PyMOL Python script that loads the backbone (N, CA, C, O; Angstrom):
from pymol import cmd

cmd.read_pdbstr("""\
ATOM      1  N   MET A   1      14.528  20.957  -0.417  1.00  0.00           N
ATOM      2  CA  MET A   1      13.761  20.004   0.344  1.00  0.00           C
ATOM      3  C   MET A   1      14.736  19.068   1.064  1.00  0.00           C
ATOM      4  O   MET A   1      15.832  18.801   0.572  1.00  0.00           O
ATOM      5  N   VAL A   2      14.324  18.580   2.224  1.00  0.00           N
ATOM      6  CA  VAL A   2      15.108  17.581   2.949  1.00  0.00           C
ATOM      7  C   VAL A   2      14.275  16.314   3.072  1.00  0.00           C
ATOM      8  O   VAL A   2      13.053  16.344   2.929  1.00  0.00           O
ATOM      9  N   ALA A   3      14.954  15.195   3.338  1.00  0.00           N
ATOM     10  CA  ALA A   3      14.286  13.898   3.365  1.00  0.00           C
ATOM     11  C   ALA A   3      13.110  13.863   4.334  1.00  0.00           C
ATOM     12  O   ALA A   3      12.107  13.206   4.057  1.00  0.00           O
ATOM     13  N   ALA A   4      13.216  14.555   5.459  1.00  0.00           N
ATOM     14  CA  ALA A   4      12.131  14.555   6.445  1.00  0.00           C
ATOM     15  C   ALA A   4      10.835  15.109   5.860  1.00  0.00           C
ATOM     16  O   ALA A   4       9.750  14.753   6.321  1.00  0.00           O
ATOM     17  N   ASP A   5      10.932  15.966   4.862  1.00  0.00           N
ATOM     18  CA  ASP A   5       9.741  16.533   4.217  1.00  0.00           C
ATOM     19  C   ASP A   5       8.941  15.474   3.462  1.00  0.00           C
ATOM     20  O   ASP A   5       7.770  15.689   3.149  1.00  0.00           O
ATOM     21  N   LEU A   6       9.559  14.344   3.171  1.00  0.00           N
ATOM     22  CA  LEU A   6       8.920  13.320   2.346  1.00  0.00           C
ATOM     23  C   LEU A   6       8.212  12.249   3.159  1.00  0.00           C
ATOM     24  O   LEU A   6       7.635  11.328   2.582  1.00  0.00           O
ATOM     25  N   GLY A   7       8.239  12.344   4.469  1.00  0.00           N
ATOM     26  CA  GLY A   7       7.536  11.364   5.294  1.00  0.00           C
ATOM     27  C   GLY A   7       8.162   9.989   5.217  1.00  0.00           C
ATOM     28  O   GLY A   7       9.376   9.832   5.345  1.00  0.00           O
ATOM     29  N   ASP A   8       7.321   9.003   5.007  1.00  0.00           N
ATOM     30  CA  ASP A   8       7.769   7.608   5.039  1.00  0.00           C
ATOM     31  C   ASP A   8       7.917   6.987   3.654  1.00  0.00           C
ATOM     32  O   ASP A   8       7.512   5.842   3.449  1.00  0.00           O
ATOM     33  N   VAL A   9       8.482   7.711   2.711  1.00  0.00           N
ATOM     34  CA  VAL A   9       8.686   7.126   1.385  1.00  0.00           C
ATOM     35  C   VAL A   9       9.707   5.998   1.481  1.00  0.00           C
ATOM     36  O   VAL A   9      10.516   5.957   2.408  1.00  0.00           O
ATOM     37  N   VAL A  10       9.662   5.097   0.530  1.00  0.00           N
ATOM     38  CA  VAL A  10      10.591   3.967   0.502  1.00  0.00           C
ATOM     39  C   VAL A  10      11.785   4.342  -0.371  1.00  0.00           C
ATOM     40  O   VAL A  10      11.645   4.588  -1.569  1.00  0.00           O
ATOM     41  N   TRP A  11      12.955   4.381   0.251  1.00  0.00           N
ATOM     42  CA  TRP A  11      14.188   4.688  -0.467  1.00  0.00           C
ATOM     43  C   TRP A  11      14.854   3.385  -0.881  1.00  0.00           C
ATOM     44  O   TRP A  11      14.800   2.392  -0.156  1.00  0.00           O
ATOM     45  N   ARG A  12      15.481   3.394  -2.054  1.00  0.00           N
ATOM     46  CA  ARG A  12      16.230   2.205  -2.487  1.00  0.00           C
ATOM     47  C   ARG A  12      17.490   2.640  -3.204  1.00  0.00           C
ATOM     48  O   ARG A  12      17.573   3.742  -3.747  1.00  0.00           O
ATOM     49  N   LYS A  13      18.467   1.753  -3.196  1.00  0.00           N
ATOM     50  CA  LYS A  13      19.693   2.018  -3.941  1.00  0.00           C
ATOM     51  C   LYS A  13      19.889   0.906  -4.951  1.00  0.00           C
ATOM     52  O   LYS A  13      19.258  -0.148  -4.864  1.00  0.00           O
ATOM     53  N   SER A  14      20.752   1.143  -5.890  1.00  0.00           N
ATOM     54  CA  SER A  14      20.999   0.185  -6.952  1.00  0.00           C
ATOM     55  C   SER A  14      21.453  -1.146  -6.386  1.00  0.00           C
ATOM     56  O   SER A  14      22.190  -1.197  -5.402  1.00  0.00           O
ATOM     57  N   SER A  15      21.013  -2.210  -7.009  1.00  0.00           N
ATOM     58  CA  SER A  15      21.475  -3.548  -6.607  1.00  0.00           C
ATOM     59  C   SER A  15      22.963  -3.713  -6.900  1.00  0.00           C
ATOM     60  O   SER A  15      23.595  -4.639  -6.392  1.00  0.00           O
ATOM     61  N   ARG A  16      23.519  -2.835  -7.705  1.00  0.00           N
ATOM     62  CA  ARG A  16      24.950  -2.883  -8.013  1.00  0.00           C
ATOM     63  C   ARG A  16      25.793  -2.127  -6.988  1.00  0.00           C
ATOM     64  O   ARG A  16      27.022  -2.145  -7.057  1.00  0.00           O
ATOM     65  N   SER A  17      25.142  -1.471  -6.049  1.00  0.00           N
ATOM     66  CA  SER A  17      25.860  -0.747  -5.004  1.00  0.00           C
ATOM     67  C   SER A  17      26.450  -1.741  -4.007  1.00  0.00           C
ATOM     68  O   SER A  17      25.909  -2.827  -3.798  1.00  0.00           O
ATOM     69  N   GLY A  18      27.547  -1.356  -3.407  1.00  0.00           N
ATOM     70  CA  GLY A  18      28.145  -2.189  -2.378  1.00  0.00           C
ATOM     71  C   GLY A  18      27.403  -2.040  -1.068  1.00  0.00           C
ATOM     72  O   GLY A  18      26.330  -1.440  -1.019  1.00  0.00           O
ATOM     73  N   SER A  19      27.966  -2.576  -0.023  1.00  0.00           N
ATOM     74  CA  SER A  19      27.305  -2.513   1.278  1.00  0.00           C
ATOM     75  C   SER A  19      27.671  -1.246   2.059  1.00  0.00           C
ATOM     76  O   SER A  19      27.154  -1.027   3.155  1.00  0.00           O
ATOM     77  N   ASP A  20      28.550  -0.419   1.510  1.00  0.00           N
ATOM     78  CA  ASP A  20      28.917   0.809   2.222  1.00  0.00           C
ATOM     79  C   ASP A  20      27.819   1.861   2.056  1.00  0.00           C
ATOM     80  O   ASP A  20      26.796   1.605   1.421  1.00  0.00           O
ATOM     81  N   THR A  21      28.035   3.021   2.619  1.00  0.00           N
ATOM     82  CA  THR A  21      27.003   4.064   2.574  1.00  0.00           C
ATOM     83  C   THR A  21      27.300   5.153   1.551  1.00  0.00           C
ATOM     84  O   THR A  21      26.714   6.233   1.623  1.00  0.00           O
ATOM     85  N   ASN A  22      28.180   4.901   0.618  1.00  0.00           N
ATOM     86  CA  ASN A  22      28.524   5.887  -0.403  1.00  0.00           C
ATOM     87  C   ASN A  22      27.686   5.661  -1.648  1.00  0.00           C
ATOM     88  O   ASN A  22      28.216   5.376  -2.721  1.00  0.00           O
ATOM     89  N   CYS A  23      26.389   5.787  -1.502  1.00  0.00           N
ATOM     90  CA  CYS A  23      25.477   5.486  -2.597  1.00  0.00           C
ATOM     91  C   CYS A  23      24.460   6.607  -2.777  1.00  0.00           C
ATOM     92  O   CYS A  23      24.246   7.436  -1.893  1.00  0.00           O
ATOM     93  N   VAL A  24      23.858   6.600  -3.926  1.00  0.00           N
ATOM     94  CA  VAL A  24      22.721   7.464  -4.201  1.00  0.00           C
ATOM     95  C   VAL A  24      21.483   6.591  -4.040  1.00  0.00           C
ATOM     96  O   VAL A  24      21.443   5.458  -4.518  1.00  0.00           O
ATOM     97  N   GLU A  25      20.482   7.127  -3.367  1.00  0.00           N
ATOM     98  CA  GLU A  25      19.234   6.403  -3.190  1.00  0.00           C
ATOM     99  C   GLU A  25      18.123   7.170  -3.894  1.00  0.00           C
ATOM    100  O   GLU A  25      18.167   8.395  -3.997  1.00  0.00           O
ATOM    101  N   ILE A  26      17.127   6.435  -4.375  1.00  0.00           N
ATOM    102  CA  ILE A  26      15.987   7.083  -5.014  1.00  0.00           C
ATOM    103  C   ILE A  26      14.696   6.636  -4.346  1.00  0.00           C
ATOM    104  O   ILE A  26      14.619   5.565  -3.745  1.00  0.00           O
ATOM    105  N   ALA A  27      13.701   7.475  -4.467  1.00  0.00           N
ATOM    106  CA  ALA A  27      12.343   7.153  -4.031  1.00  0.00           C
ATOM    107  C   ALA A  27      11.403   7.557  -5.152  1.00  0.00           C
ATOM    108  O   ALA A  27      11.492   8.664  -5.682  1.00  0.00           O
ATOM    109  N   GLU A  28      10.505   6.654  -5.508  1.00  0.00           N
ATOM    110  CA  GLU A  28       9.536   6.948  -6.561  1.00  0.00           C
ATOM    111  C   GLU A  28       8.298   7.570  -5.936  1.00  0.00           C
ATOM    112  O   GLU A  28       7.585   6.930  -5.163  1.00  0.00           O
ATOM    113  N   LEU A  29       8.059   8.816  -6.278  1.00  0.00           N
ATOM    114  CA  LEU A  29       6.892   9.546  -5.798  1.00  0.00           C
ATOM    115  C   LEU A  29       5.869   9.611  -6.927  1.00  0.00           C
ATOM    116  O   LEU A  29       6.206   9.307  -8.071  1.00  0.00           O
ATOM    117  N   PRO A  30       4.635   9.998  -6.637  1.00  0.00           N
ATOM    118  CA  PRO A  30       3.614  10.003  -7.694  1.00  0.00           C
ATOM    119  C   PRO A  30       3.989  10.823  -8.940  1.00  0.00           C
ATOM    120  O   PRO A  30       3.744  10.380 -10.062  1.00  0.00           O
ATOM    121  N   GLN A  31       4.568  11.987  -8.757  1.00  0.00           N
ATOM    122  CA  GLN A  31       4.878  12.855  -9.891  1.00  0.00           C
ATOM    123  C   GLN A  31       6.364  12.971 -10.195  1.00  0.00           C
ATOM    124  O   GLN A  31       6.736  13.412 -11.282  1.00  0.00           O
ATOM    125  N   THR A  32       7.213  12.587  -9.264  1.00  0.00           N
ATOM    126  CA  THR A  32       8.650  12.823  -9.408  1.00  0.00           C
ATOM    127  C   THR A  32       9.464  11.648  -8.882  1.00  0.00           C
ATOM    128  O   THR A  32       8.934  10.700  -8.302  1.00  0.00           O
ATOM    129  N   ILE A  33      10.766  11.745  -9.104  1.00  0.00           N
ATOM    130  CA  ILE A  33      11.751  10.842  -8.517  1.00  0.00           C
ATOM    131  C   ILE A  33      12.581  11.680  -7.559  1.00  0.00           C
ATOM    132  O   ILE A  33      13.098  12.731  -7.938  1.00  0.00           O
ATOM    133  N   ALA A  34      12.709  11.223  -6.327  1.00  0.00           N
ATOM    134  CA  ALA A  34      13.519  11.918  -5.327  1.00  0.00           C
ATOM    135  C   ALA A  34      14.864  11.204  -5.218  1.00  0.00           C
ATOM    136  O   ALA A  34      14.931   9.976  -5.281  1.00  0.00           O
ATOM    137  N   VAL A  35      15.925  11.977  -5.056  1.00  0.00           N
ATOM    138  CA  VAL A  35      17.286  11.423  -4.992  1.00  0.00           C
ATOM    139  C   VAL A  35      17.988  12.017  -3.778  1.00  0.00           C
ATOM    140  O   VAL A  35      17.911  13.220  -3.528  1.00  0.00           O
ATOM    141  N   ARG A  36      18.678  11.152  -3.021  1.00  0.00           N
ATOM    142  CA  ARG A  36      19.432  11.622  -1.857  1.00  0.00           C
ATOM    143  C   ARG A  36      20.737  10.847  -1.738  1.00  0.00           C
ATOM    144  O   ARG A  36      20.919   9.805  -2.366  1.00  0.00           O
ATOM    145  N   ASP A  37      21.627  11.369  -0.933  1.00  0.00           N
ATOM    146  CA  ASP A  37      22.914  10.743  -0.623  1.00  0.00           C
ATOM    147  C   ASP A  37      22.707   9.825   0.571  1.00  0.00           C
ATOM    148  O   ASP A  37      22.227  10.269   1.615  1.00  0.00           O
ATOM    149  N   SER A  38      23.060   8.556   0.436  1.00  0.00           N
ATOM    150  CA  SER A  38      22.820   7.604   1.528  1.00  0.00           C
ATOM    151  C   SER A  38      23.629   7.928   2.781  1.00  0.00           C
ATOM    152  O   SER A  38      23.267   7.492   3.873  1.00  0.00           O
ATOM    153  N   LYS A  39      24.714   8.684   2.642  1.00  0.00           N
ATOM    154  CA  LYS A  39      25.510   9.073   3.814  1.00  0.00           C
ATOM    155  C   LYS A  39      24.785  10.108   4.666  1.00  0.00           C
ATOM    156  O   LYS A  39      25.118  10.293   5.836  1.00  0.00           O
ATOM    157  N   ASP A  40      23.801  10.778   4.090  1.00  0.00           N
ATOM    158  CA  ASP A  40      23.096  11.852   4.783  1.00  0.00           C
ATOM    159  C   ASP A  40      21.586  11.673   4.586  1.00  0.00           C
ATOM    160  O   ASP A  40      20.952  12.483   3.910  1.00  0.00           O
ATOM    161  N   PRO A  41      21.010  10.625   5.168  1.00  0.00           N
ATOM    162  CA  PRO A  41      19.602  10.314   4.900  1.00  0.00           C
ATOM    163  C   PRO A  41      18.612  11.383   5.338  1.00  0.00           C
ATOM    164  O   PRO A  41      17.478  11.395   4.859  1.00  0.00           O
ATOM    165  N   ASP A  42      19.005  12.269   6.225  1.00  0.00           N
ATOM    166  CA  ASP A  42      18.120  13.352   6.643  1.00  0.00           C
ATOM    167  C   ASP A  42      18.450  14.664   5.940  1.00  0.00           C
ATOM    168  O   ASP A  42      17.865  15.705   6.243  1.00  0.00           O
ATOM    169  N   GLY A  43      19.380  14.608   5.008  1.00  0.00           N
ATOM    170  CA  GLY A  43      19.853  15.805   4.326  1.00  0.00           C
ATOM    171  C   GLY A  43      19.028  16.174   3.121  1.00  0.00           C
ATOM    172  O   GLY A  43      17.872  15.768   2.992  1.00  0.00           O
ATOM    173  N   PRO A  44      19.637  16.957   2.227  1.00  0.00           N
ATOM    174  CA  PRO A  44      18.917  17.479   1.065  1.00  0.00           C
ATOM    175  C   PRO A  44      18.484  16.388   0.092  1.00  0.00           C
ATOM    176  O   PRO A  44      19.113  15.336  -0.026  1.00  0.00           O
ATOM    177  N   VAL A  45      17.399  16.676  -0.588  1.00  0.00           N
ATOM    178  CA  VAL A  45      16.837  15.773  -1.593  1.00  0.00           C
ATOM    179  C   VAL A  45      16.640  16.554  -2.880  1.00  0.00           C
ATOM    180  O   VAL A  45      16.122  17.671  -2.869  1.00  0.00           O
ATOM    181  N   LEU A  46      17.056  15.960  -3.982  1.00  0.00           N
ATOM    182  CA  LEU A  46      16.774  16.527  -5.302  1.00  0.00           C
ATOM    183  C   LEU A  46      15.571  15.805  -5.872  1.00  0.00           C
ATOM    184  O   LEU A  46      15.422  14.600  -5.668  1.00  0.00           O
ATOM    185  N   THR A  47      14.715  16.511  -6.576  1.00  0.00           N
ATOM    186  CA  THR A  47      13.593  15.854  -7.240  1.00  0.00           C
ATOM    187  C   THR A  47      13.642  16.151  -8.732  1.00  0.00           C
ATOM    188  O   THR A  47      14.038  17.234  -9.165  1.00  0.00           O
ATOM    189  N   PHE A  48      13.229  15.158  -9.494  1.00  0.00           N
ATOM    190  CA  PHE A  48      13.237  15.251 -10.949  1.00  0.00           C
ATOM    191  C   PHE A  48      11.893  14.781 -11.487  1.00  0.00           C
ATOM    192  O   PHE A  48      11.306  13.833 -10.965  1.00  0.00           O
ATOM    193  N   VAL A  49      11.409  15.441 -12.526  1.00  0.00           N
ATOM    194  CA  VAL A  49      10.227  14.905 -13.195  1.00  0.00           C
ATOM    195  C   VAL A  49      10.626  13.573 -13.807  1.00  0.00           C
ATOM    196  O   VAL A  49      11.786  13.364 -14.163  1.00  0.00           O
ATOM    197  N   ARG A  50       9.670  12.686 -13.926  1.00  0.00           N
ATOM    198  CA  ARG A  50       9.984  11.322 -14.382  1.00  0.00           C
ATOM    199  C   ARG A  50      10.656  11.299 -15.758  1.00  0.00           C
ATOM    200  O   ARG A  50      11.560  10.495 -15.985  1.00  0.00           O
ATOM    201  N   SER A  51      10.235  12.151 -16.659  1.00  0.00           N
ATOM    202  CA  SER A  51      10.831  12.140 -18.002  1.00  0.00           C
ATOM    203  C   SER A  51      12.307  12.528 -17.959  1.00  0.00           C
ATOM    204  O   SER A  51      13.112  11.958 -18.696  1.00  0.00           O
ATOM    205  N   ALA A  52      12.674  13.477 -17.117  1.00  0.00           N
ATOM    206  CA  ALA A  52      14.083  13.874 -16.984  1.00  0.00           C
ATOM    207  C   ALA A  52      14.897  12.744 -16.373  1.00  0.00           C
ATOM    208  O   ALA A  52      16.014  12.472 -16.815  1.00  0.00           O
ATOM    209  N   TRP A  53      14.344  12.080 -15.355  1.00  0.00           N
ATOM    210  CA  TRP A  53      15.054  10.961 -14.719  1.00  0.00           C
ATOM    211  C   TRP A  53      15.245   9.816 -15.716  1.00  0.00           C
ATOM    212  O   TRP A  53      16.323   9.225 -15.789  1.00  0.00           O
ATOM    213  N   THR A  54      14.201   9.508 -16.477  1.00  0.00           N
ATOM    214  CA  THR A  54      14.296   8.434 -17.472  1.00  0.00           C
ATOM    215  C   THR A  54      15.365   8.756 -18.512  1.00  0.00           C
ATOM    216  O   THR A  54      16.139   7.877 -18.891  1.00  0.00           O
ATOM    217  N   SER A  55      15.418   9.995 -18.977  1.00  0.00           N
ATOM    218  CA  SER A  55      16.445  10.405 -19.939  1.00  0.00           C
ATOM    219  C   SER A  55      17.841  10.266 -19.347  1.00  0.00           C
ATOM    220  O   SER A  55      18.759   9.792 -20.016  1.00  0.00           O
ATOM    221  N   PHE A  56      17.999  10.675 -18.108  1.00  0.00           N
ATOM    222  CA  PHE A  56      19.285  10.568 -17.412  1.00  0.00           C
ATOM    223  C   PHE A  56      19.736   9.113 -17.320  1.00  0.00           C
ATOM    224  O   PHE A  56      20.874   8.797 -17.666  1.00  0.00           O
ATOM    225  N   VAL A  57      18.866   8.234 -16.862  1.00  0.00           N
ATOM    226  CA  VAL A  57      19.212   6.824 -16.708  1.00  0.00           C
ATOM    227  C   VAL A  57      19.499   6.183 -18.056  1.00  0.00           C
ATOM    228  O   VAL A  57      20.440   5.401 -18.187  1.00  0.00           O
ATOM    229  N   THR A  58      18.701   6.507 -19.048  1.00  0.00           N
ATOM    230  CA  THR A  58      18.911   5.976 -20.400  1.00  0.00           C
ATOM    231  C   THR A  58      20.276   6.385 -20.933  1.00  0.00           C
ATOM    232  O   THR A  58      20.985   5.571 -21.525  1.00  0.00           O
ATOM    233  N   ASP A  59      20.644   7.640 -20.723  1.00  0.00           N
ATOM    234  CA  ASP A  59      21.946   8.144 -21.181  1.00  0.00           C
ATOM    235  C   ASP A  59      23.094   7.415 -20.480  1.00  0.00           C
ATOM    236  O   ASP A  59      24.090   7.065 -21.113  1.00  0.00           O
ATOM    237  N   ILE A  60      22.955   7.193 -19.198  1.00  0.00           N
ATOM    238  CA  ILE A  60      24.007   6.484 -18.452  1.00  0.00           C
ATOM    239  C   ILE A  60      24.177   5.064 -18.977  1.00  0.00           C
ATOM    240  O   ILE A  60      25.299   4.596 -19.172  1.00  0.00           O
ATOM    241  N   HIS A  61      23.067   4.389 -19.201  1.00  0.00           N
ATOM    242  CA  HIS A  61      23.123   3.000 -19.699  1.00  0.00           C
ATOM    243  C   HIS A  61      23.744   2.926 -21.093  1.00  0.00           C
ATOM    244  O   HIS A  61      24.332   1.909 -21.460  1.00  0.00           O
ATOM    245  N   ALA A  62      23.613   3.998 -21.864  1.00  0.00           N
ATOM    246  CA  ALA A  62      24.139   4.005 -23.233  1.00  0.00           C
ATOM    247  C   ALA A  62      25.640   4.183 -23.283  1.00  0.00           C
ATOM    248  O   ALA A  62      26.246   3.960 -24.330  1.00  0.00           O
ATOM    249  N   ARG A  63      26.255   4.576 -22.188  1.00  0.00           N
ATOM    250  CA  ARG A  63      27.703   4.845 -22.178  1.00  0.00           C
ATOM    251  C   ARG A  63      28.494   3.618 -21.925  1.00  0.00           C
ATOM    252  O   ARG A  63      29.723   3.673 -21.885  1.00  0.00           O
TER     253      ARG A  63
END
""", "prot")
cmd.dss("prot")
cmd.show_as("cartoon", "prot")
cmd.util.cbc("prot")
cmd.orient("prot")
C-alpha cells in the first residue's frame, strides 16, 4: 500500500522527533496503525493490527 491509498488520514510523528524529515510517522486507522517514512510521504505504508503495534511500542519503552 502507498500513502495515497489512505486518503486524508492524519499523520503524526513523535514529539521527541527533531525538526528534520528523518522520522517515522503513524496514522491511527479504525482497525490498524499505518506507518510511513516522513522522507517519502507518498511512498510505501506498513500497517499493523493495533495489538501488534501496542506490543511493539511497549517493548521499546521497556528497553
